[in-house]
N, C-alpha and C positions, 0 to 999 in steps of 0.2 A: 431461197428458205424454202420453197415448198416442199419443194421433193427431202432438203434437210429436215424440215416439220417432221414431216412425216415418216423420216427410216428415224428418228430419235423419238418421236411418240413410239412406232412397234414396237420396237427394239426396249427401248430403256422405262417407258410411261408416261402421263402428263407430266408427270412432276420435273421430270427432265428435260421435254417440251418448253415448259412454264421457263425454269431457269434458261433455255437456253435463250428464250427471249428475252428476259430479264435481265441476261450480265453479261453474254458473248454479242445477240446481236444490235446491243448499245455501243460497241467499239468497231461495228463497221461501219463501212460507207456503201449503203444499198441504191441498186438505182432496178428504177420502175420501170418497166418493161412499157410503152407507146406503142401506139398501131401502127404507125409505119414499120420500127423493129418486129413489133408479132406478126402486119406482116410478109415479109422477106425473113422470118425465119420459117413461116408457115409455107415458103415455098420451097424455101434449100430444103427443109421435112417434107416435104411430097417426091421433090425431084429427086432426090437420093434412091427413093423407094424398097428402103434400108429397114428390117423389121426388127432388130438390135437397132436404130439409133432411137431419141424418143422429141417429142418436140421441144424440150425441156433444157436437153441439151444444143435444140438446135440455136433455142434467145439466146443463152451463153454464150454462144459462138460467135450469136450478131451482137451483142452487144460489148463481147469482148473485142472483134477487130473496132465499133464504131467508136469506143473509149478509148484505144490504144493498149489494150493491157493485155500482154505477151503471158503471166505467169496464172494454173489456173492450182489452185487449193481443189484436188481431184486423184483420185483414182482411175475415172473413168480415162479407159485408153482411147477414144476421142479427140476428147481434147488436143493428147498427143500426134495423135494424127492428121489432127489438123492444121497442125504448127504450131499450139501451145505447149510453152516449158510446165512438167511436170511437177508438183511441189506434196506429192502425196505426205 
């Protein structure tokens, strides 16, 4: 939600960001990041030493693996490279 909100705000403005949270987010199940998931994601992020991979992506990978989520609503090729099915 952090990246999506920032993208919507930057490209479409604050009203669109409000609508995102008032309408779209209500239809989603958000999974909050706990300290263990965050620590595992930071470790994976630092271990990759890749400039093109974000910490946010690594947090997503960690949570998705932990929760058994196989599909990603994303355009980011990093999800596919980590074995998730992309739903663009």
